C-alpha positions in Angstrom: 186.6 154.0 109.6 187.4 151.2 108.4 188.9 150.5 104.7 188.2 148.2 102.2 190.7 145.1 102.1 192.1 145.5 98.3 190.2 142.8 95.9 192.6 140.2 94.3 192.2 138.4 91.2 190.3 135.5 91.3 192.5 132.1 91.7 190.1 130.4 90.1 189.8 132.7 86.7 192.4 131.0 84.0 193.3 133.1 80.6 191.8 132.1 77.1 194.9 130.1 76.4 195.0 128.3 79.3 191.6 127.4 78.7 192.4 126.1 75.8 195.5 124.0 76.6 193.1 122.3 79.6 190.6 121.3 76.8 193.1 120.1 74.3 194.5 118.0 77.5 191.6 116.6 78.7 190.3 115.7 74.7 193.7 114.0 74.0 193.5 111.9 77.2 189.7 111.3 76.3 190.6 110.1 72.8 193.7 108.2 73.6 191.7 106.6 76.5 188.8 105.4 73.7 191.2 104.6 71.2 193.4 102.0 73.3 190.6 100.1 75.9 189.9 97.6 73.6 193.5 96.7 73.4 193.8 96.4 77.4 192.1 94.0 79.6 188.3 94.7 80.6 189.0 94.8 84.1 192.0 94.6 86.4 193.4 91.7 87.8 192.8 92.7 90.8 193.4 96.2 92.7 194.6 97.4 96.3 192.3 99.7 97.9 195.0 100.6 99.9 197.6 101.6 97.0 194.7 103.9 95.4 194.1 105.4 98.8 198.2 106.1 98.9 198.2 107.5 95.2 195.3 109.9 96.5 197.3 110.9 99.5 199.9 112.8 97.2 197.3 115.2 96.8 197.0 116.9 99.8 195.5 119.9 98.6 197.7 122.4 100.4 199.1 123.7 97.1 198.1 122.9 93.6 199.2 121.6 91.0 199.7 121.9 87.0 196.6 121.0 85.5 198.1 119.0 82.8 199.3 116.7 84.7 196.8 116.2 87.4 194.5 115.8 84.1 197.2 112.8 82.9 197.1 111.5 86.7 193.2 110.8 86.9 193.1 109.5 83.4 195.6 106.8 84.2 194.3 106.2 87.4 190.8 105.6 86.2 192.2 103.6 83.6 194.1 101.3 86.2 191.6 100.9 88.3 188.2 100.1 87.4 186.5 97.9 85.0 185.8 99.5 81.6 182.2 99.3 80.9 183.3 101.5 77.4 184.8 97.9 76.2 183.5 95.8 73.4 184.0 93.3 75.6 182.2 94.1 78.6 179.0 92.1 78.6 177.9 93.0 82.1 175.3 95.0 83.9 173.4 97.8 81.7 176.6 99.7 81.7 177.0 101.5 77.7 180.1 103.2 76.0 178.3 106.8 75.8 177.9 108.0 72.6 180.5 111.2 71.6 177.6 113.2 70.9 176.2 112.3 74.8 180.0 113.9 75.8 180.2 116.9 74.0 176.9 117.0 75.4 177.8 116.8 79.0 180.8 119.2 78.1 178.3 121.9 77.2 176.1 121.6 80.4 179.2 122.0 82.5 180.4 124.9 80.9 177.1 126.7 80.9 175.9 125.4 83.9 172.1 125.6 83.8 170.0 125.8 86.8 166.8 124.1 86.6 164.7 124.1 89.5 163.5 128.0 88.1 162.0 127.8 84.4 163.1 131.4 84.2 166.2 130.8 84.9 166.9 128.4 82.4 163.8 128.4 80.0 165.8 127.0 76.9 167.5 124.2 79.1 163.8 122.9 80.5 162.3 123.1 77.4 165.1 121.1 75.6 164.5 118.2 78.2 160.5 118.6 77.6 160.8 117.9 74.3 162.9 114.9 74.4 160.3 113.7 77.1 157.3 114.2 75.2 158.9 113.2 72.0 159.8 109.7 74.2 156.0 109.5 75.5 155.0 109.5 71.7 157.3 106.7 70.8 155.6 104.8 73.5 151.8 106.0 73.1 151.3 108.2 75.6 149.4 111.1 75.6 150.9 114.5 74.4 149.8 116.1 78.0 152.3 113.5 79.5 154.2 114.8 83.0 157.5 114.2 82.7 161.5 115.0 84.6 164.4 113.8 83.7 166.3 111.9 87.3 169.6 110.7 88.0 168.4 107.5 87.0 165.8 104.8 87.3 165.5 104.3 90.9 164.8 108.2 91.4 162.1 108.4 88.2 160.8 104.7 90.5 160.5 106.6 93.8 159.0 109.4 91.7 156.3 106.9 90.3 155.5 105.6 94.0 155.3 109.0 95.4 152.2 110.0 92.7 151.2 106.7 93.0 150.3 107.2 96.3 148.7 110.7 96.0 146.3 109.2 93.7 145.5 106.6 95.9 145.1 108.4 98.8 144.1 112.0 98.6 145.3 113.4 101.9 148.5 111.6 101.3 150.3 114.8 100.2 149.5 115.6 103.8 149.1 113.4 105.9 151.3 110.7 104.8 150.6 107.0 105.0 148.1 107.7 107.8 146.2 109.0 104.9 145.6 105.1 104.1 142.8 102.7 105.5 145.4 100.3 105.7 148.6 99.0 105.3 149.4 99.8 101.5 151.0 97.5 99.6 152.6 97.1 95.9 153.3 94.5 93.2 155.9 93.6 90.9 157.5 90.7 89.5 160.0 88.5 92.0 162.3 89.0 89.1 162.4 92.6 89.1 164.7 95.6 90.1 165.0 95.6 93.4 165.2 99.2 94.2 161.4 99.0 94.6 162.8 97.3 98.4 164.7 100.4 98.9 162.1 102.8 97.6 159.7 101.0 100.1 162.1 101.7 103.2 162.2 105.3 102.0 158.8 106.1 101.5 157.8 104.7 105.2 155.8 101.9 103.1 158.3 99.6 104.8 160.0 96.8 103.0 157.1 93.7 103.3 154.6 96.2 101.3 156.1 95.1 98.0 154.8 92.2 96.7 157.4 89.8 94.6 155.0 88.0 92.4 156.4 84.5 91.3 157.3 84.4 87.7 156.0 81.4 85.2 159.1 79.2 83.3 159.9 82.5 81.0 160.6 84.6 83.9 157.9 87.2 83.5 155.0 88.0 86.1 152.9 85.2 86.7 148.9 86.5 86.5 147.3 83.3 88.5 150.1 84.2 91.0 149.4 88.0 91.0 145.8 87.6 91.6 146.0 85.1 94.3 148.1 87.5 96.0 145.9 90.4 95.3 142.9 88.7 97.2 144.7 87.5 99.6 145.8 90.7 100.3 142.5 92.8 100.3 141.2 90.1 102.7 143.7 91.1 105.0 142.9 94.2 105.0 145.7 95.6 103.4 145.4 98.4 100.8 146.8 97.4 97.1 147.8 100.9 95.5 150.3 100.2 92.8 151.1 97.4 90.3 154.8 97.4 88.7 155.4 95.7 85.1 159.1 95.2 84.4 160.0 95.4 80.4 163.1 93.6 80.2 164.5 92.8 83.7 167.9 93.3 84.8 168.9 89.4 85.0 167.4 87.8 82.1 165.7 90.4 80.0 161.9 89.3 80.7 159.0 91.4 79.8 156.0 91.1 81.6 152.7 90.7 80.5 151.7 94.3 80.6 148.4 94.2 78.2 147.3 91.7 81.1 148.6 93.8 84.0 146.7 96.8 82.3 143.6 94.9 83.0 144.3 93.9 86.0 144.9 97.6 86.9 142.3 98.6 85.4 139.6 96.2 87.2 141.8 96.5 90.7 142.0 100.5 90.7 145.4 100.4 91.2 147.9 102.8 89.5 149.9 101.1 86.2 154.3 101.9 86.5 155.9 100.2 84.0 159.6 100.0 84.6 161.1 100.2 81.2 164.8 101.6 82.1 166.7 98.9 79.8 163.9 98.0 76.9 161.8 101.3 76.8 164.5 102.0 73.9 162.9 99.4 71.9 160.5 102.1 71.4 163.1 103.9 68.7 162.7 100.6 66.4 159.2 100.2 64.8 160.1 96.5 64.0 160.7 96.0 67.7 158.3 98.6 69.1 155.7 95.6 69.7 157.4 94.2 72.1 156.2 97.1 74.6 152.4 96.5 73.5 150.3 97.6 76.7 153.0 100.2 77.9 150.8 103.2 76.3 147.8 102.3 79.1 150.6 102.6 82.0 150.1 105.5 84.3 153.8 106.3 84.2 156.7 104.8 82.8 160.6 105.1 83.6 163.4 105.2 81.0 166.8 105.3 81.2 168.7 107.0 78.7 172.1 105.6 80.4 171.2 102.1 79.3 170.3 101.6 75.7 170.4 105.1 74.5 174.1 105.0 75.5 174.2 108.0 77.0 176.8 109.2 79.9 175.5 108.3 83.0 173.5 109.2 84.5 169.9 109.9 82.7 166.7 108.6 83.7 163.2 109.9 82.7 160.0 109.6 84.5 156.7 109.6 83.0 153.3 110.4 83.7 150.0 110.9 82.1 148.8 112.3 85.1 150.1 116.0 85.2 147.7 117.3 88.1 149.2 114.2 90.5 152.9 114.6 89.5 151.9 118.6 90.4 149.8 117.6 93.8 153.1 115.0 94.6 155.6 117.6 94.3 154.2 120.7 95.4 156.0 123.6 97.4 156.5 127.3 97.5 159.2 129.3 98.7 159.7 133.1 99.0 163.1 133.0 97.6 161.9 131.4 94.3 160.3 132.9 91.7 156.3 133.1 92.0 155.4 133.7 88.5 155.7 130.2 87.2 154.5 128.3 89.7 153.9 125.2 88.7 156.1 125.1 85.5 158.9 125.3 87.5 161.0 121.6 87.5 161.7 122.1 91.2 157.6 122.0 92.0 157.3 119.0 89.3 159.9 116.2 90.2 161.9 115.3 93.4 165.1 117.3 92.9 165.1 121.1 93.7 168.6 122.7 92.3 169.8 120.4 89.3 172.1 120.4 86.6 171.1 119.8 82.8 170.7 115.9 82.4 168.6 116.0 79.5 171.0 118.0 76.8 173.1 115.1 76.1 170.2 112.6 75.2 169.0 115.4 73.0 171.9 116.0 71.0 172.1 111.9 70.7 169.0 112.1 69.3 169.0 115.6 67.3 171.9 114.0 65.5 171.2 110.6 64.7 167.6 110.5 65.0 165.4 107.8 65.7 166.4 106.0 63.0 169.9 105.6 64.2 168.4 104.1 67.6 166.1 101.7 66.4 169.0 100.2 64.4 171.6 100.3 67.2 168.7 98.2 69.1 167.8 96.2 66.1 171.7 95.4 65.8 172.3 94.7 69.3 169.1 92.0 69.8 171.3 90.2 66.7 174.1 90.5 68.1 172.3 88.4 71.4 171.0 85.8 69.2 174.6 85.5 68.1 175.7 84.9 71.3 172.7 82.2 72.1 174.0 80.5 68.4 178.1 80.4 69.8 177.6 79.3 73.1 174.8 76.4 72.0 177.3 75.2 69.5 179.3 75.2 72.8 177.2 73.1 74.9 176.0 75.9 77.0 172.4 75.7 77.5 169.9 78.3 77.6 167.7 79.1 80.2 166.4 82.5 79.4 163.1 83.1 76.8 163.8 86.6 75.1 164.5 88.6 72.3 166.4 91.1 73.9 170.2 90.7 74.0 170.8 89.4 77.4 171.4 85.6 77.3 171.8 83.1 80.2 173.5 80.5 79.6 174.1 77.3 82.3 176.6 74.4 82.2 174.2 71.2 82.0 176.3 69.3 84.2 176.4 72.1 86.9 172.7 72.6 86.3 171.7 69.3 87.9 174.0 69.9 90.8 172.6 71.7 94.1 171.4 75.0 93.7 174.5 75.7 96.3 176.8 73.8 94.2 175.8 75.0 90.8 175.9 78.5 91.7 179.6 78.2 93.1 180.5 76.5 89.8 179.5 79.4 87.6 180.2 81.8 90.0 183.7 80.2 89.5 183.9 80.0 85.9 182.5 83.7 85.9 185.2 84.7 88.1 187.9 83.2 86.0 186.9 85.1 82.7 186.9 88.4 84.4 190.2 87.6 85.7 191.1 87.0 82.4 190.9 90.3 81.2 189.5 89.5 78.2 185.9 90.1 79.0 183.8 91.1 81.8 180.3 88.9 82.6 178.4 88.1 85.7 177.2 85.2 87.8 172.8 85.5 87.8 170.4 83.8 89.5 166.8 83.7 87.6 163.9 82.4 89.6 167.0 81.2 92.2 168.6 79.1 89.1 172.2 79.2 88.8 173.7 80.9 85.3 176.0 82.9 83.3 174.6 86.1 82.2 175.6 87.7 78.7 174.4 91.3 78.0 175.2 93.2 75.1 175.4 96.7 76.3 178.2 98.5 73.9 177.4 99.9 70.5 181.0 98.7 70.1 180.5 95.0 70.3 181.1 93.0 66.8 181.1 90.0 66.0 185.0 89.6 67.0 184.2 90.4 70.6 181.1 87.4 70.3 183.5 85.3 68.9 186.3 85.8 71.8 183.6 85.8 74.5 182.6 82.4 73.7 186.6 81.2 73.3 187.4 82.7 76.4 184.1 80.6 78.5 185.6 77.6 76.9 189.0 78.2 78.4 187.3 79.1 82.1 185.1 76.0 81.9 188.6 73.9 81.1 190.6 75.8 83.6 187.9 75.5 86.6 187.1 72.1 86.2 184.1 70.0 85.8 181.3 70.1 87.9 181.3 68.0 90.7 
């Protein structure tokens, strides 16, 4: 007879005092970083990957280490080797300073660890997310019957849109895939769109050639006449258009595609209209700026990222669709080991993900504490700072080339702007690199319809007038250090 081995205490279970000490250490480190980040450089002057790997090599995982020492060491590593997107002079991509409400929401999510695959496992968590999604849908003008899910980010939300659009366009797509289409399917997006669409086309089997990048007008918005031309050519060639994408707030220049006109085209041609409002969707919280999204209420589906202009910690995308049946058909699945009594309302049957965390709590808490007015005021404040950037750079001889009410400002040096495209790009890149290397601010070079520029975007609620002034001063210094364009 085999005797059972004695069961040892779990090495993962720690005392209440140890828990308190651990969390106290983490909170202290986080508060210290938040309080001091503005005093240091926005980005390291340089980094050495071998040095980072050597540092990590000291953790060979053969034995444990004191928790407070590990936390302090990791915090120091993150502070030393990384661009600080929480810095008030980070004027880069749509990476926010997360609100403390969002940070607290992440802690609750990690501690309670709800599993959102099945409704019966986490009814409160599922309903929290759906409550937020219904509220956002209402602000966008979508119906209360909207279907939606939180996603890891905009790319997953946009992938969901393509799958739903294919399901709507080709009734047998769910079972037969692209073979259900009577010809090669194609979709349309602005040439200034986020190019995640190319990856999505690759992943879905459409192929990258299926993404028809429509030329833009002088304001970098999708050109409707060019859209109509491409559509006519595709139909004549036997291709099958199924999806039209409007971008509300392009990454490069903050352009707002003409959604009412796109909605008319989609209705005329019988296409699924998706609006990628990953960034600018947040203006829905401002009664004054909400008209910038006119036409979004006609969309068949919409993407909004809370981890952009809603300042939620990464990552928190949202996918909304006015077609619940198409969403259910797109992601339907059943299996014996999942609860059978709630199929249809279980998140795993209505979204890309299966097992997943409670993404939406950090957004819920932010909205519950701040309310619509708080977020509305923030986006209006950021837009005002964007106008200030445009004004201050113009006063120093920089010329703005993008036309948007959103707080992303793209400027050129006029002497560099008349050079060849390659020479202009090289010069503007050199200035951007010089600013970043100074540690005083972070911005990026950008091409708008092939034209080189410097891109300045307000991303942090901590950014103020003094930070804008410091950026403009540093731009002038960088221009002097790089030298006159030639």
